[in-house]
C-alpha positions in Angstrom: 0.0 0.0 0.0 1.3 3.4 -0.9 1.3 5.4 2.3 1.4 8.8 0.6 -1.6 8.0 -1.6 -3.4 6.5 1.5 -2.8 9.7 3.5 -4.0 11.9 0.6 -7.2 9.9 0.2 -8.0 10.0 3.9 -7.1 13.7 4.1 -9.5 14.4 1.2 -12.2 12.5 2.8 -11.8 14.4 6.1 -11.8 17.8 4.4 -14.8 16.9 2.3 -16.7 15.7 5.4 -15.8 18.9 7.3 -16.9 21.0 4.3 -20.2 19.1 4.0 -20.8 19.5 7.7 -20.1 23.3 7.6 -22.3 23.6 4.6 -25.2 21.7 6.3 -24.9 23.9 9.4 -25.0 27.1 7.2 -28.0 25.9 5.2 -29.9 25.1 8.4 -29.1 28.4 9.9 -30.3 30.2 6.7 -33.4 28.2 6.8 -34.1 29.1 10.4 -33.5 32.8 9.8 -35.7 32.7 6.7 -38.5 30.9 8.6 -38.3 33.3 11.5 -38.3 36.2 9.1 -41.3 34.7 7.3 -43.2 34.3 10.5 -42.5 37.9 11.7 -43.3 39.3 8.3 -46.7 37.6 8.0 -47.8 37.8 11.7 -46.1 40.8 13.4 -48.3 43.4 11.9 -51.3 41.6 13.3 -50.1 40.7 16.7 -47.6 43.4 17.8 -47.9 46.3 15.4 -45.3 47.2 12.8 -43.0 49.4 14.9 -42.6 47.3 18.1 -42.9 43.8 16.8 -39.2 42.9 16.8 -38.6 44.6 20.2 -41.4 42.6 21.8 -40.2 39.4 20.3 -36.6 40.1 21.5 -37.8 40.9 25.0 -39.7 37.6 25.3 -36.8 35.6 23.8 -34.5 37.1 26.4 -36.8 35.9 29.2 -37.4 32.5 27.7 -33.8 31.7 26.6 -31.4 33.7 28.8 -28.0 34.3 27.2 -29.3 33.7 23.7 -27.1 35.5 21.1 -27.8 36.7 17.6 -31.5 37.4 18.0 -31.6 41.1 18.8 -34.3 43.4 17.5 -32.0 44.5 14.7 -31.2 41.0 13.7 -34.8 40.0 13.8 -35.5 42.8 11.4 -32.7 41.5 9.2 -34.4 38.1 9.1 -37.7 39.7 8.1 -35.9 41.6 5.3 -34.2 38.3 4.3 -37.6 36.6 3.9 -39.3 39.6 2.2 -36.6 40.1 -0.4 -36.4 36.4 -1.3 -40.1 35.6 -0.8 -40.1 33.8 -4.2 -38.3 30.9 -2.4 -41.2 30.4 -0.1 -43.4 27.4 -1.3 -46.4 29.1 0.4 -45.6 32.6 -0.8 -48.2 35.4 -0.6 -47.7 36.1 -4.3 -48.7 32.5 -5.1 -51.5 31.9 -2.6 -54.2 34.2 -4.1 -54.6 36.7 -1.3 -52.8 38.0 1.7 -55.5 36.7 4.1 -55.4 33.2 2.6 -51.6 33.1 2.9 -51.8 34.3 6.5 -54.2 31.5 7.4 -51.9 28.9 5.8 -48.9 30.3 7.6 -50.6 30.6 11.0 -51.8 27.0 10.8 -48.4 25.8 9.9 -46.7 27.7 12.7 -49.2 26.5 15.2 -47.6 23.1 14.7 -44.3 24.7 15.6 -42.9 24.1 12.1 -41.1 27.3 11.6 -38.5 25.8 9.2 -39.7 26.2 5.6 -38.9 23.8 2.8 -37.1 25.8 0.1 -38.8 26.2 -3.2 -36.0 24.8 -5.4 -38.1 25.5 -8.6 -37.9 29.3 -8.4 -40.6 30.9 -10.7 -39.1 33.0 -13.5 -35.6 32.1 -12.4 -34.6 28.9 -14.2 -30.9 29.6 -13.5 -31.3 30.5 -9.8 -28.0 29.6 -8.1 -29.6 27.7 -5.2 -26.3 26.0 -4.3 -24.5 29.3 -4.1 -27.4 30.9 -2.2 -27.2 28.2 0.5 -23.4 28.3 0.6 -22.8 31.8 1.7 -23.4 33.2 5.2 -26.2 35.3 6.5 -24.0 38.4 6.9 -23.0 38.1 3.3 -26.7 37.9 2.3 -27.6 41.0 4.4 -24.7 43.0 2.9 -25.8 42.1 -0.6 -29.5 42.9 0.1 -28.4 46.3 1.6 -26.1 47.3 -1.2 -27.4 45.6 -4.4 -30.8 46.7 -5.5 -31.7 44.5 -8.6 -32.1 40.7 -8.4 -29.6 40.3 -11.3 -27.0 42.3 -9.3 -27.7 40.3 -6.1 -27.4 37.0 -7.9 -24.1 38.1 -9.4 -22.6 38.8 -5.9 -24.1 35.6 -4.5 -22.3 33.6 -7.2 -19.1 35.5 -6.7 -19.1 34.9 -2.9 -19.6 31.2 -3.4 -17.2 30.8 -6.3 -14.4 32.8 -4.7 -15.1 32.2 -1.0 -15.2 35.9 -0.4 -14.9 37.2 3.2 -17.5 39.9 4.2 -14.7 42.5 3.8 -13.8 41.3 0.3 -17.5 41.3 -0.7 -17.8 44.9 0.6 -14.8 45.8 -1.5 -16.2 44.1 -4.6 -19.6 45.9 -4.2 -17.8 49.3 -3.6 -15.8 48.8 -6.8 -19.2 48.1 -8.6 -17.8 44.9 -10.1 -21.3 44.0 -11.3 -21.4 46.8 -13.8 -17.7 46.7 -14.7 -17.7 42.9 -15.4 -17.5 42.0 -19.1 -17.7 45.7 -20.1 -14.1 46.2 -21.2 -12.9 47.0 -24.8 -11.5 43.7 -26.2 -11.2 41.6 -29.3 -11.7 38.2 -27.6 -14.6 37.0 -29.8 -12.6 37.6 -33.0 -9.3 36.2 -31.8 -10.1 33.3 -29.5 -11.4 30.3 -31.6 -13.6 28.8 -28.9 -16.7 30.9 -28.2 -16.9 29.4 -24.7 -13.3 30.4 -23.9 -13.9 33.9 -25.4 -16.9 34.5 -23.2 -15.0 33.1 -20.1 -12.2 35.6 -20.9 -14.7 38.5 -21.2 -16.2 37.7 -17.8 -12.8 37.3 -16.2 -11.6 40.9 -16.7 -13.2 44.3 -15.9 -13.0 47.6 -17.6 -11.7 49.4 -14.5 -9.7 48.4 -11.4 -9.4 50.2 -8.1 -5.8 49.9 -6.9 -6.4 51.8 -3.7 -3.4 50.4 -2.0 -1.1 52.3 -4.3 -0.8 55.4 -2.2 1.5 57.8 -3.9 1.6 60.0 -0.9 3.1 57.2 1.2 5.7 56.8 -1.5 6.7 60.5 -1.0 5.6 61.6 -4.5 3.7 64.9 -4.4 2.8 65.2 -8.1 0.9 62.2 -9.4 2.3 62.9 -12.9 5.7 61.7 -11.5 4.3 58.3 -10.8 5.9 56.2 -13.7 5.2 52.7 -14.7 8.0 51.3 -12.6 6.7 52.9 -9.4 3.3 51.4 -10.0 4.8 48.0 -10.9 7.1 47.9 -7.8 4.2 48.8 -5.5 2.1 46.0 -7.0 5.0 43.6 -6.6 5.3 44.5 -2.9 1.6 44.1 -2.5 1.0 41.3 -5.0 -1.6 39.6 -2.7 -3.7 42.8 -2.9 -3.4 42.9 -6.6 -4.4 39.3 -7.1 -7.5 39.9 -4.8 -8.3 42.9 -7.0 -7.6 41.1 -10.3 -10.0 38.2 -9.5 -10.3 34.5 -9.3 -7.7 31.9 -10.4 -4.7 34.2 -11.0 -1.2 33.0 -10.2 1.7 35.4 -10.3 4.7 34.3 -12.5 7.0 37.4 -12.2 7.6 41.0 -13.1 9.8 42.2 -15.9 9.5 38.8 -17.5 12.4 38.4 -19.9 11.6 37.3 -23.5 14.4 36.6 -25.9 13.5 35.8 -29.5 15.9 36.1 -32.5 18.3 38.0 -30.4 15.8 40.6 -29.3 15.3 41.2 -25.6 11.9 42.2 -24.4 10.4 42.5 -20.9 6.7 42.1 -19.9 5.8 44.3 -16.9 3.8 41.6 -15.1 3.1 38.0 -16.1 0.3 35.9 -14.6 -1.2 32.5 -15.3 -5.0 32.0 -15.0 -6.1 28.5 -14.1 -9.6 29.0 -15.3 -8.6 30.2 -18.7 -5.5 27.9 -18.8 -3.3 30.6 -20.3 -0.6 33.1 -19.6 -1.8 36.7 -19.1 0.6 39.5 -19.9 0.0 42.8 -18.2 1.4 46.1 -19.4 1.2 49.2 -17.1 0.8 52.7 -18.5 0.5 55.8 -16.5 -1.0 58.1 -19.1 -3.9 58.0 -21.6 -4.2 55.0 -23.9 -2.2 55.1 -27.2 -2.6 52.8 -30.1 1.1 52.0 -30.0 0.5 50.1 -26.8 -1.5 47.5 -28.7 1.3 46.8 -31.2 3.8 46.4 -28.4 1.6 44.0 -26.5 0.8 42.0 -29.7 4.5 41.5 -30.1 4.9 40.2 -26.6 2.0 37.8 -27.1 3.5 36.4 -30.3 6.7 35.6 -28.6 5.0 34.2 -25.5 2.9 31.8 -27.7 5.9 30.9 -29.9 8.5 30.4 -27.2 6.9 30.1 -23.7 3.4 28.6 -24.0 3.1 24.9 -23.1 1.4 22.5 -25.6 -1.6 22.0 -23.3 -2.2 25.8 -22.7 -4.5 28.1 -24.5 -3.2 31.1 -26.4 -1.9 33.9 -24.2 -4.0 37.0 -23.4 -2.8 40.5 -22.9 -4.2 43.4 -20.9 -3.1 47.0 -20.9 -3.7 49.0 -17.7 -3.8 52.8 -18.4 -5.0 55.8 -16.4 -7.5 57.0 -19.0 -9.0 55.9 -22.2 -11.8 56.6 -24.7 -13.6 53.3 -24.6 -15.4 53.7 -27.9 -12.1 54.5 -29.6 -10.2 51.6 -28.0 -13.0 49.2 -28.8 -12.9 50.2 -32.5 -9.1 50.0 -33.0 -8.5 46.9 -31.0 -10.6 44.8 -33.5 -7.8 44.9 -36.1 -5.3 43.1 -33.9 -5.0 39.3 -34.2 -3.9 38.5 -30.6 -6.5 38.4 -27.8 -6.2 41.7 -25.8 -8.2 44.1 -23.7 -7.7 47.5 -22.2 -8.7 48.5 -18.7 -8.4 51.7 -16.6 -7.1 51.8 -13.1 -7.3 54.3 -10.2 -5.0 54.7 -7.3 -5.7 56.2 -3.9 -4.6 59.6 -5.2 -7.5 59.6 -7.7 -10.2 59.0 -5.1 -12.1 61.8 -3.4 -11.1 62.7 0.2 -14.5 61.4 1.4 -13.9 58.0 -0.2 -10.3 57.8 1.1 -11.5 58.6 4.6 -14.1 55.9 4.4 -11.4 53.2 3.6 -9.8 51.2 6.5 -6.4 52.5 7.5 -3.2 50.8 6.3 -2.8 48.7 9.5 -6.4 47.5 9.4 -6.1 46.6 5.7 -2.8 44.8 6.2 -4.3 42.8 9.1 -7.4 42.0 7.1 -5.4 40.8 4.1 -2.9 38.8 6.1 -5.7 37.1 7.9 -7.7 36.1 4.8 -10.2 34.5 7.1 -13.2 33.1 5.2 -15.3 32.6 8.3 -18.6 34.4 8.4 -19.0 37.3 10.8 -21.5 36.8 13.6 -24.6 38.9 13.1 -24.8 41.6 15.8 
């Protein structure tokens, strides 16, 4: 018996079991909160009055279950919101039961039998692609942040999927929402459809990158530079290298850093790519060029040359063709989208902002450097307790 293989199999089984147990606990907790929210939503206005319902329930719970945590008046209101915003998951929804009074009678009779835990409606009306697995995977605090910050159902489902796919912490989710990733996703000037043979791979590439990135950890004031015009490509590059973890979190899922100033040598010509990554989801190298000014068409020619050499001399046989991305401080998106179509290598262009470009109000709202460093070093994926 191969001991290494045996240990690996046992370890995988243990981790899978722990994952399944944690997921089961989270699903049951969400179901409980949804059921409580449902009961409060449909009954509190009758029994307690709108304003004092959750206060009255909280007081009674404190008496009946001393020391109970997580069921403050505020959290009970969160539970009610959770139900009302996702009422379509309720198999006995008011919208499906004909009338509000009829629904109330159904719910009251159900709760009289102490069955406060609803059975999820897995066949969500009008939402054939509803991400139920992702919905049940993320924590209640994530759900409440999404409901508070994202207004449309499409936007909420986007962040639910992202949280589940990328195991976002609450802080990372907040950052993603603040950066408005929903509206920036897939909105970048690119030529992927024309240059990537597989339509599925092209769409995956489009959804991997954004048209704008917030590199708020590049603080030119901390670097001792007063005039932001003096911030050249190498300064930005070096800051990214020192904070590569931040950059990968900003860049998105499945990126692995290869190195900066990646040396290419073809036919005796030396070239250097600013930043080289590999994306596991796309299975390809990703070359990044940093520019501190406005977009110029010459940047596309330079990047296409790099990609040609990467594919001819560096790409492995099992890898897809390399992709290039140009980061610049400013661009005319319509113009870029027009001229990039004539190039034969898959490329896109994105804008970026640093802390210097943000308003003082936004800078003041961000965590200080020590808090941010502690947050990123921790990378704790556990859900925050509500309240």
